[in-house]
C-alpha positions as CSV (number, residue, x, y, z in Angstrom):
1,X,6.1,21.9,116.9
2,X,3.3,23.0,119.0
3,X,1.1,22.1,116.3
4,X,2.5,18.5,116.1
5,X,2.2,18.2,120.0
6,X,-1.5,19.2,119.7
7,X,-2.3,16.9,116.9
8,X,-0.5,14.0,119.0
9,X,-2.5,14.7,122.1
10,X,-5.8,15.2,120.2
11,X,-5.1,11.5,118.6
12,X,-4.5,10.3,122.2
13,X,-7.7,11.4,123.6
14,X,-9.4,10.1,120.5
15,X,-8.3,6.9,121.1
16,X,-8.5,6.6,124.7
17,X,-12.3,7.5,124.2
18,X,-12.7,5.0,121.6
19,X,-11.2,2.2,123.8
20,X,-12.0,3.6,127.5
21,X,-15.5,2.1,128.3
22,X,-14.7,-1.0,126.4
23,X,-15.2,-3.8,129.1
24,X,-15.1,-7.0,126.6
25,X,-11.8,-7.0,125.6
26,X,-9.3,-9.2,127.0
27,X,-6.8,-7.8,129.6
28,X,-3.9,-9.2,131.5
29,X,-3.6,-9.0,135.4
30,X,-1.0,-10.7,137.1
31,X,-0.3,-13.4,134.3
32,X,-4.1,-14.2,134.0
33,X,-5.8,-13.4,130.9
34,X,-9.1,-11.8,132.0
35,X,-12.6,-10.7,130.3
36,X,-15.3,-8.6,131.7
37,X,-18.7,-8.0,130.5
38,X,-21.3,-5.6,132.0
39,X,-24.8,-6.9,131.3
40,X,-28.4,-7.0,133.3
41,X,-29.2,-10.3,134.4
42,X,-30.1,-10.5,138.1
43,X,-32.0,-7.4,137.7
44,X,-33.7,-6.0,134.3
45,X,-32.2,-3.0,134.6
46,X,-28.9,-3.2,136.6
47,X,-25.7,-4.6,135.1
48,X,-24.0,-7.7,136.6
49,X,-20.3,-8.5,136.2
50,X,-19.6,-11.4,134.0
51,X,-16.0,-12.4,134.4
52,X,-13.8,-14.9,132.7
53,X,-10.4,-15.7,133.3
54,X,-8.0,-18.1,131.7
55,X,-4.9,-19.4,133.9
56,X,-2.5,-21.9,133.2
57,X,0.3,-22.2,130.4
58,X,-0.2,-25.8,129.4
59,X,-3.5,-27.5,128.4
60,X,-3.4,-29.9,131.1
61,X,-3.1,-27.1,133.7
62,X,-5.0,-24.4,132.3
63,X,-8.2,-23.3,133.9
64,X,-11.2,-21.2,132.5
65,X,-13.2,-19.3,135.6
66,X,-16.6,-17.8,134.8
67,X,-18.1,-15.8,137.4
68,X,-21.0,-13.4,138.0
69,X,-21.2,-10.8,140.3
70,X,-24.3,-9.1,141.1
71,X,-24.8,-5.1,140.5
72,X,-24.6,-5.4,144.4
73,X,-21.1,-6.8,144.5
74,X,-22.3,-10.1,145.7
75,X,-20.7,-13.1,143.7
76,X,-23.8,-15.1,142.7
77,X,-22.4,-17.6,140.4
78,X,-19.1,-19.5,139.6
79,X,-17.9,-22.3,137.5
80,X,-14.4,-23.7,136.7
81,X,-13.6,-25.2,133.3
82,X,-10.5,-27.6,133.2
83,X,-8.3,-27.0,130.0
84,X,-8.2,-31.0,129.8
85,X,-11.9,-31.4,130.4
86,X,-12.6,-29.0,127.5
87,X,-10.5,-30.7,125.1
88,X,-11.5,-34.3,126.2
89,X,-15.3,-33.1,125.5
90,X,-14.3,-32.2,122.1
91,X,-11.5,-34.8,121.0
92,X,-14.1,-36.7,118.7
93,X,-15.0,-33.9,116.6
94,X,-12.0,-31.6,116.6
95,X,-8.4,-32.6,116.1
96,X,-6.8,-32.2,119.2
97,X,-4.1,-34.6,119.2
98,X,-1.0,-32.1,119.6
99,X,-0.4,-29.7,122.8
100,X,-0.3,-27.0,120.2
101,X,-3.9,-27.7,118.9
102,X,-5.2,-28.0,122.4
103,X,-3.6,-25.0,123.5
104,X,-5.1,-22.8,120.5
105,X,-8.5,-24.7,121.1
106,X,-8.8,-23.7,124.6
107,X,-7.8,-19.9,123.8
108,X,-10.4,-20.1,121.0
109,X,-13.0,-21.5,123.4
110,X,-12.3,-18.7,125.9
111,X,-12.4,-15.8,123.0
112,X,-15.8,-17.3,122.2
113,X,-17.4,-17.4,125.6
114,X,-19.1,-13.9,125.7
115,X,-20.2,-14.2,122.2
116,X,-23.3,-11.8,122.0
117,X,-25.5,-14.7,121.1
118,X,-24.7,-16.3,124.6
119,X,-26.6,-13.5,126.3
120,X,-30.5,-14.3,126.2
121,X,-32.6,-11.4,126.6
122,X,-34.9,-12.5,128.2
123,X,-33.7,-15.8,129.0
124,X,-37.4,-17.3,127.9
125,X,-39.7,-15.6,125.5
126,X,-43.6,-15.9,125.9
127,X,-43.5,-18.2,122.9
128,X,-41.2,-20.8,124.6
129,X,-42.5,-24.0,126.1
130,X,-40.8,-26.3,128.5
131,X,-39.7,-29.4,127.5
132,X,-37.4,-32.7,128.3
133,X,-34.2,-30.6,128.7
134,X,-35.8,-28.4,131.1
135,X,-35.0,-29.8,134.8
136,X,-37.2,-27.4,136.6
137,X,-40.7,-26.7,135.3
138,X,-41.6,-24.1,138.1
139,X,-38.5,-22.0,137.8
140,X,-39.0,-22.1,133.7
141,X,-42.4,-20.5,134.3
142,X,-40.7,-18.0,136.8
143,X,-38.4,-16.7,133.9
144,X,-41.3,-16.5,131.5
145,X,-43.2,-14.0,133.8
146,X,-40.0,-12.1,135.1
147,X,-38.7,-11.5,131.7
148,X,-34.9,-11.7,133.4
149,X,-32.1,-12.5,131.0
150,X,-30.2,-15.9,130.5
151,X,-26.7,-16.7,129.5
152,X,-25.6,-19.9,127.3
153,X,-22.3,-21.7,127.8
154,X,-21.3,-25.0,126.4
155,X,-18.3,-27.2,127.9
156,X,-18.4,-29.9,125.3
157,X,-19.7,-31.0,122.1
158,X,-22.8,-32.3,123.3
159,X,-23.6,-30.1,126.4
160,X,-25.0,-26.4,126.3
161,X,-26.1,-24.9,129.8
162,X,-28.6,-22.1,130.2
163,X,-28.6,-20.2,133.4
164,X,-30.4,-17.6,134.9
165,X,-31.4,-15.6,138.2
166,X,-34.1,-17.0,140.2
167,X,-35.8,-14.1,142.1
168,X,-37.6,-16.3,143.9
169,X,-34.9,-18.2,145.2
170,X,-32.3,-15.7,144.9
171,X,-29.8,-17.6,143.0
172,X,-28.6,-18.6,139.7
173,X,-30.0,-21.8,138.4
174,X,-29.9,-23.7,135.3
175,X,-33.3,-23.7,133.4
176,X,-32.0,-25.8,130.3
177,X,-29.6,-28.4,129.2
178,X,-29.5,-30.1,126.1
179,X,-27.1,-31.1,123.2
């Protein structure tokens, strides 16, 4: 019996060790689904908190809230996505006629938001050049010199938004937006 207890305890410790430091898994807090990812963003060494929450129980009232909190504890970015707007942005290419399909689609978008490919390290490489989709050429140059990281998200089939921290202006800005 003692041997079984020790084995169970060891297995429990192993499972906790394997999952205890994972910050990218969805958790449930007060009926809201949430994801948290720690990545350097406003500083090249210190990790900021990227948080995504999903609230609501029907596509029409669902909201995905994306926030970034700096390693200093300051909210530096916040963006809300309405479930209905997400559905409208993809209706022409994805079958979203039924509420069940819409609900599944919103959950999928939520689950894919923090894919590793969306974290851009650095935001702009030395080989990249600004083009017509670059709203602020000076900020683009700043990013090229700072080597700070960026993040990309989409909120419709036609729009991808690339954001990064402007050390000069002390805020998150869009540095690229396109198709």
